[in-house]
N, C-alpha and C positions, 0 to 999 in steps of 0.2 A: 347540614351537608358536610361530608368528609372532605379532607384536603385533596383527595384524589378525584373529586367531582370536577369534571372539566368546566362546569359553569362558574367555578370559583377561581379559575386561573386568570391572572392578569396578563400573562404572556406565555406562549408555549411554542414548541416545535412540532410539526407534523411531517412524518416520514412516509412517503408513498412506496410501500413495499411491492405493490403490483408494478409500479414504474421501475423499481430496481430489477425485477425479473424481466421486464421488457428490454431494459438496457442490456442486461446480460445476454439475452437471446440475440439482440442486434449485434453485439460485439462478437459473439460466437459465430454468427453467420458470416461475418467479415473475415474471420480467421480461417486459414486452411484447416481441414479436418484433423490433420496430424498434430496440430499445435494444442498442447494441453493448457487449460485455463487455470492460472494460479490467482486466486482472489486475494488481494492484499487488503487486510482489514485492520491495520494497526491504528493506534490512537482512537480506540473506541469506534472503529470503522469510520475514521475521519469525522468523528462527531455525530455520526448517524445512529449510534447505538449498536454495540456488538451483538448483543443477545438476539435482537429481532432481525438484524440484517444477515447475520451468519445463518440463522435458522432458515431464512428465505432462500439464501444462496445455496444451501445444502439441498433444499427442496427443488431448486431450479436446475441443478445439475452441474455445479462447478467441479473441477477435478481435485483441487487441493486448496489449501489456504497458506498465507504467509503473514507473519506478524513481526513486531519489533523485538519482543522479548518473551521470556519463558512465562511470565505471569499471564500475558495475553494468550499465549498458546494453550495454557492449562484451562483458561476460561472457555476457549473454543472446544477443547476436548470434553468438557462437561456438557456441551450442547449436543455433540455427536461424535461417534467413534469411528466412522468409516472413511475419514478423509485424512490424508497426510497433511502435516502442519510443519512448515518451514519457519524456523526462528531466524530472522534476518540479522538481528543484533548479536553481540557477543554474549555467550553464556558464562555467568559468574560461577566460580568454583562451588559456592554454596547452593547453586541451582541445579547442579549436575544430576542429582538423584531424580529430579522431576523429568529429565529427558527420558529416562528409562521407565519411570512409573506411568507417564502419559504417552509414551511412544512418539516423541517429538524428533524432528530433524534439525540438528544444530548447524549453524554456519561455522566453518573452521577457516581461520585466516593465517595461522602460524603452526609451525612444527610443534611448539610447546603445547598449544591447545590440543592438538591431536594426541600427543603423548599422554597428556593428563586424562583425556577421555578414554584412551585405550586402557590405561591403568584402572580407571573406574569401571570400565566394561568387564575387565577380568575379575574385579572384586564382586561385581553384580552377577557374574556368570551369565552375561547377556550380550547380545549383539546390538549395534547401533548404526543406523544410516545417517550420513552427514553430507552436507553440501560444502564444497570448497569455493571460496570467493577469491577472485583475482582482481587486484587493483590495477586498472588500465588507465587511470587518470582522475579518479574521484578523490584519492588521497585519504580515505577514511579506512573502514574495515576492508579486509582483503589483503592477501600477500602480494607485494609488488611484483609485477609480471616477470621482471628479470630474475627473480629468485624463486619462481614458482616450481621449478624442477625439483628443488629440495623437498617441498611439501608433497609433490606428486610421488616421489620415491618413498616418503614416509607412509603415505597411504598404501603404497604397494606392499610394504612390509607389515602393515597393521593386520591383525588377525580378527579383531572384534569390531572395529569401526570400519564400515564400508563406505567408499566414495560413491554416493548415489546420484550426485549432480554437481555441476560446475556453473558458476554464474559471475557476472560483473554488473556494474551499475554505471549508467551514463551520467556524467557531471553536468552537461548542459545541452540535453537533447532538444529542448525547446528554443534554444538561442544560437547554438553553434553546430550546425550540421557537419561541418568539416571536422571538427574535433570528435564528434560522435562517430564519424566514419573511421577516424584513426583509432578510436577505442575498439571498434569492431575488429579492425585488422589485427590489432595487438592481441585481442582475446582469442581469435581463431588461430593465430600463429603460435600463441602460448600453448593452447591445447594440442596443436599438431605436434609439438615437440615430444609430448608423451604419447608416442605412437602405439604403445601397448594398451592404452585405455579402451575399454569396450564402450565407446561413446554411444553406440546404437541402443545400449541398455541403460543409459543414464539420461538425466534431465539436463539439458543445456539451455540456459536462458540468459538473456541480457535485456530484452525489450520490456518497456513499461508503457504506460498510457501515452507519455509524451514521445517516446523514442521509436515506436513501431513504424517501420517503413514498408518493408516487404519481406516475404519469406519465399525465397526461391525453392523450387522442388528439391534441389540438391543441397540445401542449406543444412548446416549442422544443428541449427536451433530446432527444438521441439516443444518449447513451452514459452509462455509470455506471462509477465506479472501485470495484472490489471488492478489498479487502485482507484484513483480519482474518476476515471472515465465511467466506471460502472455506476457511480453515483451521479452521473450526468455533468461532471465538470471536465471540460476539455482543456488540458494544460497546453496543448499544441495542436491547433487546427490542421496543420499541414502533415501531421503524422498519418499513417495508413488508416487509423481508426478515427482521426479527427473529425471526419464527416459522417461517422456512424450515427444512426438515428437514436441518439440518447438525449434524455432530458433530465434536468435537476430533480431530485426526489425530495429535497429538503425545503420546507417552508417555515419561516418564522412568523408567528402571528401575535398580535397584541390587541387588547381592547383600548378604546379611546378613553382617556381620562377626562379631558375637557375640550371644548371647542370655543375659541374666542376670536375676536376681530382685532387686528393690529393695523396701525396706520402706515402709509407710505413712509419709508425711511427708518422704520423700526428694525432692529437687528435681532437675530435669533441664535441662541446656543453659544457655547464657549468659542472664544475667538471671533465672535460676530461673523460666523462663516456665511450667513445669509443676511443680506440687507434688502428689505422689501422695496420693490420698484413701484408698488401700488398697494392700496389698502387690500388686505388679504384675510381670509378666514383660516385660522391655524388650528389643526387638531394635534393635541399633545397625547402621545401614546404612553401606555404604562410599561415602558421598557427603556433600557439604556445600556451603557457599557457594562454595568454591573450584572446585566442579564446575558452578556455575551456578544453584544453588538459592538464591533470595533469603533473606537473614536475616529479612526481614519475615514469612516463612512459618512462622517458629518457633512451634510449638504452635497453628498454625491451618491448616496445609496438610492435604490429604487424601491418604491412602495406600490 
């Protein structure tokens, strides 16, 4: 038997791609029709496997994708060519050529980044769409909102790099609604200062799986970034989509190595995390933290 024969596996993961599509449809039905669906599939689609999940999401009808870096973006482009791909992380100078080769949408957070990409675009004799990120309280990528006007003006002067979208990221959407509301206010106020922007022709997004609350008919937002929720993981049940009909699509399975009986008072595993209160039958599975099971789940995971 070959090593790819499932009957030889000691432990394995099963991904329910039909379940992924059901989750997607459920989320789409909960969003207003004008809101574009940005499928976030960074970190190998949150461990679900980029190749298979992206192919199914393309088939199911997402509008575009977002990933953490250029390498992930090029992997998606190899799967399909008809979908815009936003690179949420910073693009390194040595990665710039791939933005043009694979028609990717970089995130720009500084005037210096924009100037560098504008020069590259002139050398390539090509145009480039980009998204501008505004830091409203996350403190990572994005231009600090008080200084955003300088970057807006730089985009206004650029001839090759086009401002295609603007976004921000919530720091604590699942724990601090008041701070999230403040971030929303700052974001909207910052964009409003650039009253020359054709916002109706741009993507404006801030909401993610945890942060989505509501989209008023007159809201400036026209897109949402959906990551964990499409895989059935609810980061914040109180969000607009927290009660969407989604289910986890990932199952980790293992064969049982041995079954044995231990007496009352015997302890199990590192740190003696379980002390038996009665004589018990114990099944020892062929998996551990070397296979990706976090040690923190010891005596608290569900089987």
